[in-house]
C-alpha positions in Angstrom: 10.3 25.8 -1.6 9.0 22.7 -3.4 5.5 21.5 -2.8 4.3 18.1 -3.7 0.6 17.3 -3.8 -0.7 13.8 -4.2 -4.1 12.7 -5.5 -5.8 9.6 -6.8 -6.1 7.6 -3.7 -9.4 5.9 -2.6 -11.2 2.7 -1.9 -10.9 -0.1 -4.4 -11.7 -3.8 -4.4 -9.1 -6.6 -4.6 -7.7 -6.9 -8.1 -8.7 -3.3 -8.9 -6.5 -0.4 -10.2 -5.7 3.1 -9.1 -3.4 5.7 -10.5 -1.8 8.1 -8.0 -0.5 11.5 -9.1 2.0 13.8 -7.5 2.1 17.4 -8.8 5.3 19.3 -8.1 5.1 23.1 -7.7 8.4 23.5 -9.6 10.3 21.7 -12.3 12.3 19.3 -10.2 12.7 16.0 -12.1 16.1 16.9 -13.5 17.6 17.5 -10.1 15.7 15.0 -7.9 15.1 11.3 -7.7 11.4 10.8 -7.3 9.8 8.1 -5.2 6.6 6.7 -3.9 6.6 5.5 -0.3 3.8 4.0 1.8 3.0 3.5 5.4 0.5 1.1 6.8 -0.9 1.4 10.3 1.7 0.2 12.9 4.4 -0.2 10.2 7.4 1.8 9.1 7.3 3.9 5.9 8.7 1.8 3.1 9.9 2.6 -0.5 7.4 1.4 -3.1 9.0 2.7 -6.3 11.8 5.1 -7.4 12.5 7.0 -10.6 15.9 8.6 -10.8 16.8 11.7 -12.7 18.4 9.4 -15.3 15.2 7.4 -15.8 16.2 4.3 -13.8 13.3 2.7 -12.0 13.4 0.5 -8.9 10.5 -1.3 -7.2 9.9 -3.1 -3.9 9.7 -6.8 -4.5 6.1 -6.8 -3.2 4.9 -4.6 -6.1 7.1 -5.7 -9.0 5.0 -6.5 -12.1 1.9 -4.7 -10.6 3.0 -1.1 -10.1 4.6 1.3 -12.6 6.2 4.6 -11.8 6.4 7.3 -14.4 6.6 11.0 -14.9 5.4 13.8 -17.2 8.1 16.4 -17.4 5.9 18.9 -19.1 3.3 18.7 -16.3 5.8 18.3 -13.4 3.7 15.3 -12.4 4.8 11.9 -11.1 2.5 8.9 -11.4 2.1 5.5 -9.8 -0.1 3.1 -11.7 -1.2 0.4 -9.4 -2.8 -2.8 -10.9 -3.9 -6.1 -9.3 -4.2 -4.4 -5.9 -4.1 -6.5 -2.8 -5.3 -5.9 0.8 -1.7 -5.6 1.8 -1.3 -2.6 -0.4 -3.6 -0.6 1.9 -1.6 2.3 3.3 -1.0 6.0 3.0 1.1 6.7 0.0 3.6 9.6 0.0 5.4 11.3 -2.8 9.1 12.1 -2.3 11.6 14.2 -4.1 15.2 13.6 -3.1 17.3 16.4 -4.5 20.6 15.0 -5.6 22.5 18.3 -6.0 24.1 20.1 -3.1 22.5 20.9 -0.7 20.7 17.6 -0.8 17.4 17.5 0.9 14.0 15.7 0.8 10.6 17.0 0.1 7.4 15.1 1.0 3.8 15.3 0.0 0.9 15.1 2.5 0.0 11.6 1.5 -3.1 10.0 0.0 -5.0 7.0 1.4 -5.3 3.8 -0.5 -7.6 1.2 0.8 -8.0 -2.2 -0.8 -11.1 -4.2 0.4 -11.4 -7.9 0.2 
């Protein structure tokens, strides 16, 4: 069983920065595409950034140029560096591991709240 634990959320002012971390209980980066999702009140969960097993990154248009996804294989930890934060970035952020080998499945963290005040 894979456990993902997010940390690093909090309250920040507009234009500020935060770095989210997602610690995996096992070494999973070689078999899972990792992603950060977010869900704001009353809205659907959306993909923010993805980092594939091969190192390819993808970002939502709304965060391109401001957010950076990365990982530390030695620490089994995924990161999301968030710069130039905006009020619309306010949401609960979730870490996801999408296992690409059979049997494919998804693992989710419990989420961490990010609030950007104007």
